[in-house]
N, C-alpha and C positions, 0 to 999 in steps of 0.2 A: 281257225274256227271263222272266224266274219264270212269269211271264202264257200265257203260248208253250209254255213246258217242260209246265205244268197240261193245256192247252188238246189238246194232241201224245194227253195221256195219254188224256183227252175222246174223242178221235179215233177211237183206234186199240181203248180196251177198246165203245164204240160197233161200229163194225164187226166187230169180232170177233164181238159179239148179233145182226147184220144176217145178219151169215156160215154162224153159229150156229143159227138162227130158219130159215134160207133151207134148208138141206140142207145145204150144201158142206161139203166136208171127208170127204164119205162114202166110200160105195163107187161108182166111178168110173163104174159103167154098169149096169144091170141086163139080165141076159136073159127075152125075152119068153116065157112059155110055153106049144106050138103040140101044137096038140091036131086026130091027124087025126077029119073032118068021117067021118059016116054020114050016104050016103044023096044028099053031094055028093062031086065030088072037088074037093079041098085040103083047109086046117085053121083051128079058129078058134084064135086069138091072143088072149091076155089079160097085158097087163102093168104097170108103173107108173101112176102118174099116175091112176087107171080108164080106162084105157085097152082096149076089147075090139075085134077086127075077125076080118077072115076074109081067107083067100088064098087064092081060089079061080077057076076054072075052070068054065065054062059045057060045052065038050063038048072032050073026049079028040082033037080035030081043033086048038082055037083056038091061036095060037101063043103066045097072053100069059096069065098070070095077071092076076091084078085083086085088086088089094090095099084094099081099104076098110078106113076106120072110122072110133072117133072115140073123144077122150080128154075124159077129165070130169075137170075140176080144181079143187079143195076151197073157188077160189076165183078171181080174175078176177085179178090180182097175176101167175099163175104165166105165161112169155112160151114159145108155141111158135114152137122156129126152124128147122124143116125137116126135113128128111131126108136120107141119102143114100141110094144101092142099088149092093152093089158086085157084079158079074157073073164070078165065075171063067169063064175060057177052058174048063177042064176038061168032061168029062163022067163023072158030069152035074155042071150049074152047081150051084155051092156061093154059094148070093145069099144074102148081107148086106144089112137093112138097119137104117140107124140111123135114132134118133127122138133128138132133138135137144131140151131144156128148160130153162129158167130154173126149179124152182119157190119160191116165196117164202113158206116159211111163214107170216114175219107177218102175212100180209094173212087166216091165219084167223081172227088176233086182232081184226082192224076189217072183217071184211069175211063176210059168214055165205052168201055167193049163191053156187054153184057155175058153171062156164063154159066151155062145149059148144069141144068143134075135131075138127072134119072132116077125116077123110083119104081121100085113093081113086088111086092108080097106077096101071099100068102096068106088069107085069116082060115081057118077054118072055127065057122059056126053057122049057124040054124038059118034058115032062108028070113028068121023073122027078130035074125038079133038087132042092135039099137047100135047105131053110131057117133063115136065121138072125132074130132078128129084135131089135135092142140099146136101149137104152131110154140114152142121157145125161143 
């Protein structure tokens, strides 16, 4: 019985260390920075996890925005889970793009190689749509 108690403490301490190194327990999300593009209709997007991208329309006649970008993770143990896009029915539309990532800072110790993950999708919305990009 005493062996199990000692083992349980070791497991709990190990889990706390892993969680601490993985970035869990910090901010729930971080909002991306949107910058109005000059010369093109749209925005550039910068965010955590080395994310950079754009939200653009080729012309004002198009019905969809093109969102394209990429994550540059600091090690291959980061996991990109996907995205959700919510569009409010109001005018102008309020669009919230949420990216879900599981970071692993522990991989920075063992792996010195970065990992790139591209993302690209279209968003049907008017020219006056308002965007927010959140990273979880």
